[in-house]
C-alpha positions in Angstrom: -66.1 -32.2 -62.8 -65.0 -31.4 -59.1 -66.7 -28.7 -57.0 -63.3 -26.8 -56.5 -62.6 -24.3 -59.1 -59.5 -25.2 -61.0 -57.3 -22.3 -60.5 -57.9 -22.5 -56.7 -56.7 -26.5 -56.7 -53.7 -25.6 -59.2 -52.2 -22.4 -57.5 -50.3 -23.8 -55.1 -49.7 -27.4 -56.2 -48.5 -30.3 -53.7 -46.6 -32.1 -56.7 -45.7 -32.0 -60.4 -48.0 -31.0 -63.2 -48.3 -34.8 -65.0 -48.4 -34.8 -68.5 -49.0 -38.6 -69.4 -47.8 -40.1 -72.7 -50.2 -42.0 -74.9 -50.0 -45.7 -74.9 -50.3 -47.9 -78.2 -50.2 -51.5 -78.4 -48.3 -53.7 -80.8 -50.7 -52.9 -83.6 -50.1 -49.4 -83.0 -53.6 -49.1 -81.5 -54.7 -47.3 -78.3 -54.0 -49.6 -75.4 -56.1 -47.9 -72.8 -55.4 -50.8 -70.3 -51.8 -49.6 -70.3 -52.6 -45.8 -70.7 -55.1 -46.3 -67.3 -51.7 -47.8 -65.5 -49.6 -45.1 -66.5 -51.9 -42.5 -65.5 -52.7 -44.2 -62.2 -49.4 -44.9 -61.5 -48.8 -40.9 -61.7 -51.4 -40.0 -59.4 -50.4 -42.5 -56.6 -46.8 -41.1 -57.0 -47.6 -37.6 -56.0 -49.2 -35.7 -59.3 -51.1 -32.6 -58.5 -52.9 -32.7 -62.0 -53.4 -34.8 -65.0 -53.0 -33.1 -68.6 -54.2 -36.0 -70.5 -53.4 -35.8 -74.5 -51.6 -32.8 -74.7 -48.2 -32.4 -76.1 -46.5 -35.3 -74.4 -49.6 -37.4 -75.1 -49.1 -37.0 -79.0 -52.5 -34.9 -79.4 -51.7 -34.1 -82.7 -51.7 -38.2 -83.4 -54.9 -39.0 -82.0 -58.4 -39.3 -83.5 -61.2 -37.9 -81.7 -62.7 -41.0 -80.5 -59.1 -41.7 -79.3 -58.8 -38.7 -77.5 -62.1 -39.0 -76.0 -61.6 -42.5 -74.6 -58.2 -41.1 -73.2 -59.7 -38.2 -71.2 -62.2 -40.4 -69.8 -59.8 -43.0 -68.8 -57.7 -40.3 -67.2 -60.6 -38.9 -65.3 -62.1 -42.6 -64.2 -58.4 -43.6 -63.0 -57.8 -39.9 -61.1 -61.3 -40.4 -59.4 -61.5 -36.9 -58.0 -58.0 -37.2 -56.3 -56.6 -34.3 -58.9 -58.0 -32.5 -62.1 -57.7 -33.7 -65.3 -57.4 -31.3 -68.3 -57.2 -32.2 -71.8 -55.9 -30.8 -74.5 -58.1 -28.6 -77.3 -56.4 -27.7 -80.7 -56.4 -27.2 -84.4 -58.3 -24.6 -85.9 -61.3 -22.9 -84.0 -64.1 -25.4 -85.2 -62.1 -28.6 -84.2 -60.6 -26.9 -81.3 -64.1 -26.2 -80.2 -65.0 -30.1 -81.2 -62.0 -31.6 -78.8 -63.1 -29.0 -76.1 -66.7 -30.6 -76.0 -65.3 -33.8 -76.3 -63.2 -33.0 -73.3 -66.2 -31.8 -71.4 -68.5 -34.9 -72.3 -65.7 -37.2 -71.2 -65.4 -35.2 -67.7 -62.4 -33.0 -67.7 -62.0 -30.2 -65.4 -60.0 -27.7 -67.5 -58.4 -27.3 -71.1 -55.2 -26.6 -72.5 -55.7 -24.8 -75.7 -53.0 -25.6 -78.1 -51.7 -23.3 -80.7 -54.1 -23.2 -84.0 -53.1 -25.5 -86.8 -50.4 -24.1 -89.0 -51.2 -20.7 -89.7 -49.8 -17.3 -88.8 -52.0 -15.4 -87.2 -52.3 -11.6 -86.0 -53.0 -10.7 -82.2 -57.1 -10.1 -83.3 -57.7 -13.2 -84.7 -55.5 -15.2 -82.0 -57.7 -13.7 -79.1 -61.0 -14.5 -80.9 -59.8 -18.0 -81.3 -59.2 -18.4 -77.7 -62.5 -16.7 -76.7 -64.5 -18.9 -79.2 -62.4 -22.2 -77.4 -63.5 -20.5 -73.8 -67.0 -19.9 -74.8 -67.6 -23.2 -76.2 -68.1 -24.8 -72.5 -67.9 -24.0 -69.2 -64.1 -25.4 -68.8 -61.9 -23.3 -67.5 -59.1 -22.8 -70.3 -55.3 -22.3 -70.2 -53.8 -20.9 -73.3 -50.6 -22.6 -74.5 -47.9 -20.0 -75.8 -45.5 -21.4 -78.2 -44.8 -21.7 -82.1 -47.2 -19.6 -84.1 -49.3 -18.4 -81.2 -47.2 -15.9 -79.4 -49.2 -12.8 -77.9 -48.1 -9.2 -77.3 -49.0 -8.4 -73.4 -51.7 -6.4 -74.5 -53.3 -9.3 -76.0 -52.8 -11.7 -73.1 -54.6 -8.8 -70.9 -57.3 -9.2 -73.0 -57.1 -13.1 -73.0 -57.2 -12.7 -68.8 -60.2 -10.4 -69.1 -61.8 -13.2 -71.3 -64.6 -15.3 -69.2 -63.2 -19.0 -68.7 -59.7 -18.0 -69.6 -57.7 -18.8 -66.1 -54.2 -19.0 -67.3 -51.1 -18.9 -69.7 -48.7 -21.5 -70.6 -45.4 -20.3 -71.8 -43.5 -22.8 -74.2 -41.7 -20.0 -76.0 -39.0 -19.4 -73.6 -38.6 -15.7 -73.9 -38.0 -14.3 -70.5 -38.3 -10.6 -71.4 -41.9 -11.4 -73.2 -42.9 -12.9 -70.2 -41.8 -10.4 -67.4 -43.8 -8.2 -69.7 -46.9 -10.0 -69.5 -46.9 -10.8 -66.1 -46.3 -7.0 -65.4 -49.2 -6.0 -67.9 -51.8 -8.2 -66.4 -50.7 -7.4 -62.9 -51.1 -3.7 -63.8 -54.0 -3.7 -66.1 -56.0 -6.4 -63.9 -54.8 -5.7 -60.0 -55.8 -8.5 -58.0 -56.7 -10.5 -60.9 -56.0 -14.2 -60.2 -54.4 -15.3 -63.6 -52.0 -18.6 -63.5 -48.8 -18.9 -65.5 -47.0 -22.2 -66.3 -43.3 -22.7 -67.6 -44.0 -25.3 -70.5 -40.8 -25.5 -72.0 -40.1 -29.3 -72.8 -37.8 -30.0 -69.6 -39.2 -27.0 -67.5 -37.2 -28.3 -64.5 -34.1 -26.6 -66.2 -35.3 -23.2 -66.5 -37.8 -23.2 -63.6 -35.5 -21.0 -60.9 -35.7 -18.4 -63.7 -39.4 -18.5 -64.6 -40.1 -18.5 -60.7 -38.2 -15.1 -60.3 -40.7 -13.5 -63.1 -43.8 -14.8 -61.1 -44.4 -18.0 -63.0 -44.6 -20.7 -60.0 -45.9 -23.9 -62.2 -44.3 -25.8 -64.4 -45.1 -28.9 -66.3 -42.8 -32.2 -65.9 -42.3 -34.6 -68.8 -39.9 -36.2 -66.7 -42.4 -37.2 -64.0 -43.8 -39.6 -66.9 -40.6 -41.9 -66.0 -38.9 -40.8 -63.1 -41.3 -39.6 -60.8 -39.3 -40.0 -57.7 -36.8 -37.5 -59.2 -39.3 -34.9 -60.6 -41.1 -35.1 -57.0 -37.7 -34.4 -55.2 -36.6 -31.6 -57.6 -40.4 -30.3 -56.9 -40.3 -30.4 -53.4 -36.7 -28.5 -53.3 -38.0 -26.0 -55.3 -40.7 -25.6 -52.9 -38.9 -25.5 -49.9 -35.8 -23.4 -51.2 -33.6 -26.5 -50.7 -31.0 -24.9 -53.4 -28.6 -27.3 -52.6 -30.5 -30.3 -54.0 -32.1 -28.0 -56.8 -28.7 -27.4 -58.3 -27.5 -31.1 -57.5 -30.5 -32.4 -59.8 -29.9 -29.7 -62.4 -26.2 -30.4 -62.7 -26.2 -34.1 -62.5 -29.6 -35.4 -64.1 -31.6 -32.4 -65.8 -28.9 -30.5 -67.8 -27.5 -34.1 -69.0 -31.1 -35.1 -70.0 -32.1 -31.7 -71.9 -28.7 -32.2 -74.0 -29.6 -35.8 -74.8 -33.2 -34.6 -75.7 -31.7 -32.0 -77.9 -29.6 -34.5 -80.2 -33.2 -35.6 -82.0 -36.0 -34.1 -83.3 -39.3 -35.2 -81.5 -37.1 -36.5 -78.7 -39.4 -34.1 -76.0 -41.8 -36.8 -76.8 -39.7 -39.9 -78.0 -37.3 -40.0 -75.5 -39.7 -39.2 -72.8 -42.0 -42.6 -74.0 -38.5 -44.5 -74.4 -38.0 -43.5 -70.7 -41.7 -44.8 -69.6 -40.8 -48.3 -71.6 -37.2 -48.2 -69.6 -39.1 -48.4 -65.9 -41.2 -51.3 -67.1 -44.3 -50.0 -68.8 -44.5 -51.0 -72.4 -46.2 -47.5 -73.7 -45.5 -48.5 -77.3 -43.9 -46.4 -80.0 -44.1 -42.8 -81.2 -46.9 -42.5 -84.0 -45.6 -40.8 -87.5 -44.4 -38.4 -88.0 -42.2 -38.6 -85.0 -39.7 -41.6 -84.9 -38.0 -43.5 -82.0 -34.9 -42.6 -80.4 -31.2 -43.9 -82.0 -30.3 -47.3 -79.7 -27.2 -45.2 -78.6 -29.2 -42.5 -77.0 -31.6 -45.1 -75.2 -28.5 -46.2 -73.8 -27.5 -42.9 -72.4 -31.0 -42.2 -71.4 -30.7 -45.3 -68.9 -27.2 -44.0 -67.4 -28.7 -40.3 -66.8 -31.7 -42.0 -65.3 -29.5 -44.0 -63.1 -27.6 -40.8 -62.2 -30.6 -38.9 -61.2 -31.7 -42.1 -58.9 -28.5 -42.1 -57.1 -28.8 -37.9 -56.5 -31.9 -38.5 -55.2 -30.9 -41.2 -52.7 -27.9 -39.0 -51.8 -30.3 -36.3 -50.9 -32.6 -38.4 -48.8 -29.7 -39.5 -46.8 -28.5 -36.4 -46.0 
């Protein structure tokens, strides 16, 4: 744990938010050495925070022991330079267990994933996240997506909850997000509540989210093309719309269209990208599957095009 409050460290991030993939060896087991290299390289490339064992990190596929080992490794490799947050999910009892494992491993905060499988009402969802937040002193960011979708009133209740510091949106309903931001601003004036764009390739929609008052976003692209993700983040922060649009049109849109061609590509294609850049993080675990060979070849071309666009921008 670092002394600086997590919310303050994330309010104006110096770089992209990094969601590392989890590395596996040839036998399918955890490869902590490669994982440490992946995390270390990300921090050195300019990540503002490390979100270990979350969606891109295949939280669903890890045992509690593997989860704890990865979080501990991420904390050690980050060495206090940036905060480390860890996923916590499934039913309430298991989510609490993962939260405590993350605390024991030295994490600075939690990303609370949707509950497993069930479609719960608003009261039950709020109670679930309150119990997760009460389980440890770690600040909690609630992840809205799939079966965990909140009314503005529920988000106000979460924002009033000790330990809950933010909401990450992976749903993509901009009307709902605007009403959520407005409700919290109205009901809790002056409250420092964090909002994140958590769509699979968040850069593609970040101009719209920023207009709603959602300044933070996750970057899966940073895993395999940090130079592109950093260039986009810098251009967005500096109001360089020319660079933002050039990268959206030439890199991010083609990547999103390729990602949409296979189920699970939000993870599998990212992991393939990391391997293409020279770090063997292994394949995804089932039930996910590897991208088709033709799609990997297209990914090579998209990355190369993105690198050219970054170089052109640097030479302006």
